[in-house]
N, C-alpha and C positions, 0 to 999 in steps of 0.2 A: 504493500500500500504506500510505502514511502515514495516509490517511483511516481505514483499518481499525485501525491501531495505536492511534490516539486513541480509537476506540470501545471497543476491548478494554481499554485502560487505565481508561476510565471505568467500565465495568461491573464491573471488579475492585473498585471501591470501593463499589458499590451493593448494599446489603442492608438491609432494614428491621430495626432492632434496638432493644432496650430499653437505655437508658443509665442510669447511677446518678445520683441527685440528690446535691447537697451534703449533708454530714453535718448533723444537727440541732444546734441550739444546746444547750449544756450548761446545766442549771439552775443558778441562782445559789446559792452556798453560804450557809448561815445567817450573819447578821451576827455578827462577833466581839464579845467583851465590851467591847473598847475602842471599839466603834461605828465602826471603820474599814470602809469599803465594799470588798468584793472586786471586783477588776476583772473585767468580763464577758469570757468567752472567745469570740473570734470563731469563726463556723462554719468548720470545716476543709474546705477545697476539695479535691475529688477530684483526685488526681494523674493525670498522663498515663498512667503505668503501670497504675494501678487502672482507669482508664477503658477502656483497650485490653483489659485482662483481662476486664472485664465484657462488652465486646462479644464477645470470643472465647467466653466461657461461654454467652452468650445465643444465639450463632449456630451453634455446632457441631452441634446436633441437626437443623438444617434440611437437607432433602434436595434441594429444588429451589425455584425461584421464577421468576415471569414477570410481565410487565406491559407498560405502554405508556410511551412517552417522547416528548418534544418536544426537538429539538436546535436551538440558535441559534448560528450560527457568525459571529463578528465578523471582518471582513477590513479591517485598518487601511489597506492600500494603496488601497482604494476607499472607505473610510469607510462600509461597507455591512454589512448582516447578511443571512444566508441561513438560512431556517427550514425544517427537515425534521421528519418524525415517523415513528413506526413502533412496533415491539414487540420484546421480547427474551425469551429463555427460557434458563434455566441449570439444569443438573442435575449433581449430584455423580457422579463426581469430576472429570470432564474433558469435559463436553459444554456447548457454548454456541451459541446462535443469535441473531444480531443482524440484524434485518430493517428496512430502510427502505421505507415504503409511499408517502410523499408528500414532495416533488413527483415524485421519481423512484424507481422500484423497484429494490432490490438486496438480496441476501441473502449473509450469511457464516455458515458453520457450521464449528465445530471440534470434533473428537473425538480426544482424545489428541494424537498427534503429527502428525495429518493434518487437512486441511480442504478445503472446497469453497466456491466463490464464484460468484455469478450476478448479472448486471445486465441490465436491459431494453435497454441500449444495445448490448450484444454479443449477447444472446439465447442465450448458451451457458454451460454449467456447466464450470468449470475446477477441476481438482484441484491441490493444492499440499501441500508438506511444510514444516512449521515449521522444520526444520533447514536448509532452503535460504535462509532469511532470518534472520540472527542477531538482528536487532532484534525482529522479530515473535516469534521463538522465545523470547527472554528475557521479553518482555511477557506472552505467554500462560502461560509457566511460573509467572510471578509471579501472574498472574490466578488460576490453579488453586490456588496456595498460599493466597491470600487467601480464596477461596471455601470452602476446607476449614475455615475458621475460625481460621487461625493468625495472628490479628491482632497478637499481641505481637511477631511477627517484622517488623512494619512498620518498626521502628527499625533493622533490619539494612540496609535499602535506602533508607530515607527519613529525613530530619530531620522529625520530627513535632511540631507544636505545637497547643495548644488556642487557636484564634484568638478564639472567643467561647464563652460558657457558656450564654447565654439568648437565643435557642436555641443549642444546641451547634453549633460549626463547627470542623472540623479542617483544618489546613493542612499539606500534605506537600510537601517539596522533595526530589527524587531525588538520591541520592549517586552513582549509576553514570553514567559518561559516555555509555553507549549509550542510556540513557533521557533524559538531559539534552538529547540532540539533538532530542527531540520535545516534552519537557515541562519547563516552568520550575517550576510549582507545580500542585498539585491541591487544590481546596477542596471539602470535603464538608459540606453544611449539613443539619441534621436539623430535623424539624418541631417545633413548640412542645412537643408531648407527648413528644418524644424517642423515639418508637417507630417512626418511618420516616424515610428520607432524603427531603428535599424537593428538593435539587438537588446537582449536581456541576459544578464549573467547572474546566476544564483550560486553563491559561494556557501558551502556547507561548513559547519563547525569543524575545526581541525583537531585531529587526534594528536595527543602529545608525542607519539612516536613518528608522526608524519612530518616531513620537511615542508611539504606543500599541502594546501587544502584542496579537497575535491570540489569541483564546480561543474555546473551545467550551463552551456552557452546556447541561447536560442537566437537564430537569425531568421528574419522574416522577409517575405516577398509576396507579390500578387494579392495584396490586401484589398478587399472591397467593402465599402461601407453601405449600409442601408440598401441591401439588394433583395429585400423581401424574402428572407429565409423562411422556408417551409418547415412546419412542425415535424414533418417526416424525417428531418435531419437528426432528430433526437430520439430515434428508434434504432434498435440493433436488429437487423433482419438476417439472422444466421440459422 
């Protein structure tokens, strides 16, 4: 189940959005009669609060999104990476489909408080309730909160910082112990134009004997917004 928890945490942060640019420079004031030069005002950088509010305002009208992803999992124990790919679908307010297509097929769908999962290794569809797994339940509820566009609430559950501004990268550190078991930090990097997310990197807590921490990197493409996603996407027909 840890595998799915990381995937759900990832998609909670994934949404193509427009972000604000830094404020323009103010024009220099006319020279005073004593010929003293006015000091130029530095451009005012957008605060974290303003940035999150702009994300929230830009996102709240979207009803669904879907696209493709590539997942790279780094395993420090073996100093190796495992690459997978697939597609995802999300529909407000509580529908998600996360599907791996290569190298192995598996599907997870969640609707409200219940879900289904399937993998080619078992060949069967299994039902589950989020309430039966406190960790998964907490993650999915947070996921739905984020997708509804309530981004200003991020600071309730995460210490958030602007790691980079050009291009924009946010770094989030969980506050809750139940999430800290799976996540050390989440880094969300936007494209140069700041209208889409380029990648999300989830870093796991590092074991004392490991030199490096395990991480999962998600890279996105072919994202489509508001494409009238059909409810049949959240069924597993196997």
